[in-house]
C-alpha positions as CSV (number, residue, x, y, z in Angstrom):
1,X,87.6,55.5,106.4
2,X,85.6,52.6,105.1
3,X,86.7,50.7,102.0
4,X,83.4,51.9,100.5
5,X,84.5,55.5,100.4
6,X,87.0,54.9,97.5
7,X,85.5,52.6,94.8
8,X,87.6,50.8,92.2
9,X,86.3,49.5,89.0
10,X,87.8,48.6,85.5
11,X,85.1,49.9,83.0
12,X,87.3,49.2,80.0
13,X,90.6,47.5,79.1
14,X,93.6,49.4,80.6
15,X,91.3,51.8,82.5
16,X,91.1,52.1,86.3
17,X,88.1,54.2,87.6
18,X,88.5,55.5,91.1
19,X,85.2,56.9,92.6
20,X,85.2,59.3,95.7
21,X,82.2,57.8,97.3
22,X,81.0,60.1,100.0
23,X,77.9,61.7,98.4
24,X,76.3,62.5,101.7
25,X,78.9,65.1,102.1
26,X,79.4,66.0,98.4
27,X,82.4,63.7,98.2
28,X,84.5,65.8,100.6
29,X,88.0,64.5,100.9
30,X,89.0,63.3,104.3
31,X,92.6,62.9,105.1
32,X,92.1,59.0,105.2
33,X,90.3,59.1,101.7
34,X,93.3,61.1,100.3
35,X,95.7,58.5,101.7
36,X,93.7,55.7,100.3
37,X,93.8,57.5,96.8
38,X,97.6,57.8,97.1
39,X,97.9,54.1,98.2
40,X,95.7,53.0,95.3
41,X,97.6,54.9,92.8
42,X,100.9,53.6,94.1
43,X,99.7,50.0,93.5
44,X,98.3,51.1,90.0
45,X,101.7,52.6,89.0
46,X,103.2,49.0,89.2
47,X,100.3,47.3,87.5
48,X,100.9,47.0,83.8
49,X,97.2,46.3,83.2
50,X,96.4,49.8,84.3
51,X,97.3,52.5,81.5
52,X,95.1,55.4,82.6
53,X,93.1,56.3,85.7
54,X,89.7,58.2,85.8
55,X,88.8,60.0,89.0
56,X,85.1,60.6,89.5
57,X,82.7,61.6,92.3
58,X,79.8,59.6,93.4
59,X,76.4,60.9,92.4
60,X,75.2,63.7,90.1
61,X,75.7,66.7,92.4
62,X,79.4,66.9,93.1
63,X,82.9,65.9,92.0
64,X,84.2,67.0,95.4
65,X,83.3,69.8,97.8
66,X,86.9,70.0,98.9
67,X,88.5,68.8,102.2
68,X,86.2,67.7,105.0
69,X,85.6,70.8,107.1
70,X,84.0,68.7,109.9
71,X,87.3,66.8,110.2
72,X,89.4,69.8,110.1
73,X,87.3,71.5,112.7
74,X,87.9,68.8,115.1
75,X,91.8,69.0,114.8
76,X,94.0,71.0,116.9
77,X,96.1,73.8,115.3
78,X,99.2,71.6,115.4
79,X,97.3,68.6,113.9
80,X,95.9,70.8,111.2
81,X,99.4,72.0,110.2
82,X,100.7,68.3,110.2
83,X,97.7,67.5,108.0
84,X,98.4,70.4,105.6
85,X,102.1,69.4,105.1
86,X,101.0,65.8,104.4
87,X,98.2,66.8,102.0
88,X,100.8,69.0,100.1
89,X,103.0,66.0,99.5
90,X,100.0,63.8,98.7
91,X,98.8,66.3,96.0
92,X,102.3,66.6,94.4
93,X,102.6,62.8,94.3
94,X,99.1,62.9,92.5
95,X,100.4,65.4,90.0
96,X,103.6,63.4,89.3
97,X,101.8,59.9,89.1
98,X,103.5,58.3,86.1
99,X,100.2,57.4,84.2
100,X,97.7,59.7,82.7
101,X,94.8,60.8,84.9
102,X,91.4,62.2,84.0
103,X,89.0,64.0,86.2
104,X,85.4,63.5,85.4
105,X,84.0,66.5,86.9
106,X,80.2,66.0,87.3
107,X,78.6,68.7,89.4
108,X,80.4,71.1,91.7
109,X,84.1,71.2,92.4
110,X,85.3,73.3,95.3
111,X,88.6,73.8,97.0
112,X,90.6,70.6,97.1
113,X,88.2,69.1,94.5
114,X,89.4,71.7,92.1
115,X,92.9,71.2,93.2
116,X,92.6,67.5,92.4
117,X,91.1,68.2,88.9
118,X,93.7,70.9,87.9
119,X,96.4,68.3,88.8
120,X,94.9,65.8,86.6
121,X,96.1,65.4,82.9
122,X,92.6,65.8,81.4
123,X,89.4,67.3,82.8
124,X,86.1,66.4,81.5
125,X,82.9,68.3,82.4
126,X,79.4,69.4,81.2
127,X,76.6,71.7,81.8
128,X,76.4,70.6,85.4
129,X,80.0,71.3,86.1
130,X,80.9,74.3,88.4
131,X,84.6,75.0,89.4
132,X,85.6,77.4,92.3
133,X,89.0,77.9,93.7
134,X,88.0,78.9,97.2
135,X,91.3,79.7,98.9
136,X,91.1,83.6,98.6
137,X,87.8,83.6,100.6
138,X,89.7,82.2,103.6
139,X,92.9,84.3,103.3
140,X,94.8,81.7,101.4
141,X,96.2,80.9,97.9
142,X,96.0,77.8,95.7
143,X,97.1,76.9,92.2
144,X,99.2,80.0,91.6
145,X,102.1,77.7,90.4
146,X,100.2,75.8,87.8
147,X,96.8,77.3,86.8
148,X,98.3,79.9,84.4
149,X,99.8,77.2,82.4
150,X,96.4,75.9,81.6
151,X,94.3,79.1,81.2
152,X,96.8,82.0,80.9
153,X,97.8,84.6,83.4
154,X,94.7,86.9,83.0
155,X,92.1,84.2,83.6
156,X,94.0,82.8,86.5
157,X,94.1,86.3,88.2
158,X,90.4,86.5,87.8
159,X,89.6,83.0,89.2
160,X,92.1,83.1,92.1
161,X,91.4,86.6,93.3
162,X,87.6,86.6,93.1
163,X,87.0,82.9,94.0
164,X,84.0,83.1,91.7
165,X,82.2,80.0,90.4
166,X,82.9,79.1,86.8
167,X,80.3,77.1,85.0
168,X,81.2,74.1,82.7
169,X,80.8,76.0,79.4
170,X,82.9,79.0,80.4
171,X,85.6,76.4,81.9
172,X,85.7,74.7,78.5
173,X,86.0,77.8,76.6
174,X,89.0,79.2,78.8
175,X,90.7,75.7,78.6
176,X,90.0,74.6,82.2
177,X,88.1,71.7,80.8
178,X,89.8,69.8,78.1
179,X,86.6,68.0,77.0
180,X,83.0,69.0,77.2
181,X,80.1,66.5,77.4
182,X,77.4,68.2,75.5
183,X,75.0,65.3,76.1
184,X,75.6,65.6,79.9
185,X,77.4,62.2,80.1
186,X,80.5,63.4,81.8
187,X,81.6,60.1,82.9
188,X,81.0,58.5,79.6
189,X,83.0,61.2,77.8
190,X,85.9,60.8,80.3
191,X,85.9,57.0,79.7
192,X,85.9,57.6,76.0
193,X,89.0,59.7,76.4
194,X,90.6,57.1,78.7
195,X,90.0,54.3,76.1
196,X,91.8,56.5,73.5
197,X,94.7,56.9,75.7
198,X,94.8,53.3,76.8
199,X,95.0,52.3,73.2
200,X,98.5,54.1,72.7
201,X,101.7,52.5,73.5
202,X,102.2,53.0,77.4
203,X,105.9,53.9,77.2
204,X,105.2,56.8,74.8
205,X,102.3,58.2,76.9
206,X,104.3,58.0,80.1
207,X,107.2,59.7,78.5
208,X,104.9,62.5,77.1
209,X,103.5,63.2,80.5
210,X,107.0,63.3,82.0
211,X,108.4,65.6,79.4
212,X,105.4,68.0,79.8
213,X,105.8,68.0,83.7
214,X,109.6,68.5,83.4
215,X,109.3,71.3,80.9
216,X,107.6,74.2,82.9
217,X,110.0,77.1,83.2
218,X,112.7,75.8,81.0
219,X,113.7,77.4,77.8
220,X,112.4,76.1,74.4
221,X,115.6,74.6,73.2
222,X,116.2,72.6,76.5
223,X,112.7,71.2,76.2
224,X,113.3,70.3,72.5
225,X,116.6,68.7,73.2
226,X,115.1,66.6,76.1
227,X,112.3,65.4,74.0
228,X,114.6,64.3,71.3
229,X,117.0,62.5,73.8
230,X,114.0,60.6,75.2
231,X,112.8,59.5,71.7
232,X,116.3,58.2,70.8
233,X,116.9,56.4,74.1
234,X,114.0,55.5,76.4
235,X,111.5,55.0,73.7
236,X,114.0,53.5,71.2
237,X,112.3,53.7,67.9
238,X,111.3,50.6,66.3
239,X,112.1,49.7,62.6
240,X,110.0,51.7,60.4
241,X,108.4,48.8,58.8
242,X,107.1,47.8,62.3
243,X,106.0,51.2,63.4
244,X,103.9,51.9,60.1
245,X,102.6,48.3,59.3
246,X,99.1,49.8,58.5
247,X,100.7,52.2,55.9
248,X,102.9,49.7,54.3
249,X,100.1,47.0,54.2
250,X,97.9,49.4,52.4
251,X,100.6,50.3,49.9
252,X,101.3,46.6,49.2
253,X,97.6,46.2,48.5
254,X,97.7,48.7,45.8
255,X,100.8,47.4,43.9
């Protein structure tokens, strides 16, 4: 992989944009590109200047067409199995990345591209967006463990069992997209969301993500108690006067 296949930029304070830059193959994800993404995120996790990460694809046609099939076809069966095991871990590490992630899904998103998008905290798309979970076409299964938490059991069965393409407007209605760029500016809308997140206290945002990830499958009271414990300890509330300076300042002006 050349360094030009994963582009880094900082389009706004606190925002790191990572662009999959293989437009000639619809931003297909080679193993080396996936490793580079993981290595970059590992560095970003320790960088206080980074508060949110936006993942995008180069060009207008594709977010990502999935794993690089030419690369996979050249591997032996044993090498393919090793690559699959490594990729399972890399995707899980992406899901658990401590800071918020936003997928700017411009164009098509197939296979592993959709895995990456679904494992992001927010997904932004528009009229050009098209999601497909392709695993069933090849006798496999993907996203059975998480997609139903986003779009419900019925919609999940539909998408996973049929492998049908879902256009951006339908994806937004079912909750697969969290924001819809009606003007077609998918990246701009994603960066707007990123700026809103970056403006929040980073400790609170990290704990919100952690609480949500840890909550799946647990009873409501356990989730409630865990949130309250984090609020009392890790986040350590500041004095009321410090937390609501805008409110108290406004009140003082009316006295």
